[in-house]
N, C-alpha and C positions, 0 to 999 in steps of 0.2 A: 530925627527919631521917627519911627513908623508906628502904625497901629499894632503891628505884630510885636514890636519891642515892648510897648507898654502892656499889651496883653500878657506877654511873658512875665512881666512884673506882677500882674494880677494873679497869674497862675502860681507864682511863688507864695503869695498870700493864701491862696486856696490850699496849697500844700501844708501850710501851718494848720489850717482847719482840719485837714485830713489826719494829720499826726495827733491832733487833740480829740479825735473821734467826733468832730463836728461835720455837718454837711459841707463838703469842700467847695466853697464859693469864696472867691477873693475879688477885691476891688482896689483900684487906685484912682485918685483924682489928679489930673495933670493940668498945669497952667503954664503957658510959655515954655513947653518942653521940660518942665520940672514937676516931679511928683510932690504934691503938697498934702496929700492925704492917703492913707492906706487903711485897709480893713479886711478882715475875714470873719466868717460866721462865728459867733460866740454865744449862740442861743442857749446851749446846754450849760456852758461854763458860767454864764451870768444869770441863768434862769430868767431870761428875758426874751420873749417872743419877737421883740423888735430889734434885737442885736444882730441884724443882717450885715453882711460885708459892706453893702452900699451905705447903710446908715452910719456905720462906724467911719468909713472913709470920708463921707460927706461932712460929718461932725469935725473930723480932724482937719479937713480943708478949710472949713469955716473958721475954725480956731486959728489956723495958720494965717489966713487973710484978715481976720478980725472983722468978718462981714458975713451976713446970712445969705448973701447972694454969691453965686459962683459963675458970674458972667465970664465968658472967654475961657471956661474950663471944660475939660472932657472927663467923663467917668468911663473907665474901662472896667468891665465886670465879666467874670468867666461865664456866668449864666444870666440869661435875660432876667431883668428885674421883675419882681412881683408888683402887684398893684400898690401895696403900701410903700414900697421903695420908689415906684414911679411917681406917687404923690409927693414924696419928699423931693424927688428930682425936679418936679414941676415947681414947687415952692422955692427952691434954690435957684431956679432959672439957669440950670446948666446949659451950656451951648450945645453939647453933643454927648451922646451915649454910644459906646462901642461895646457890644457884648459878643461872647464867644459862641455859646450854644443856646438854642431856644429852650424855654421852660415849658414843657408840654401841658402841664396841669394848671399852673398859677401865673404864667408869664403875662405881663400886662397887655401884650399885643393880642392875646386870645380873649381877654376879658374887656379891656377898654383902651383902644388905640389912641383915643383923643385925650387921655389924662395928662399928657406932658404939656409943658409950655409950648405955645405954637411955633416958637423959633428954634426949639430943640431939634437937632438933627439926630437921626438914629442910623447906625451901621451895625449889622449883625453878621455872625458867622466868621469872625476873625479867630483863627486857630480853633475852629469848631471841634476838630477831631481830638485835640489835646484836652480841651475842656470837657467834652463828652466822656472821654476815656476815664478821666479822674473821677467823675461822678459814678460811672458804671462800676469802677473798681471799688469805690466806697460802699455802694449798696450791695455788691456781690460779697464783700467782706462781712457786711452786716447780716446777710442771709446765712452765712456759714457758721 
């Protein structure tokens, strides 16, 4: 399994958000090449500012493992995590984050690069065009 394959799975989650008129961000947590947590933005649906795709996927993965730590797990997310989500990623000690497109306003790398656990690896720009296009389509639809 490749980063591109798992990012495609995160994009499927983002499509669910798009269909529900939520900001289309999707995430999956992978451990030993198996998806153990999925999530998409549900901020509007749940009236919860913390219901980001990453937070939902992390909670599902923790429940699956029965552990608050996600060592040896990778988070795939279509858009770079915000600082709130990066803080959660740090607390769970995820081994790796793979994101699709940068978040120009609130992405953690623009605000605080050192927020993650020191051992967490970061890879960006996987399927960037697909991730960016979905976001642009969503906001174009909102403007019309």
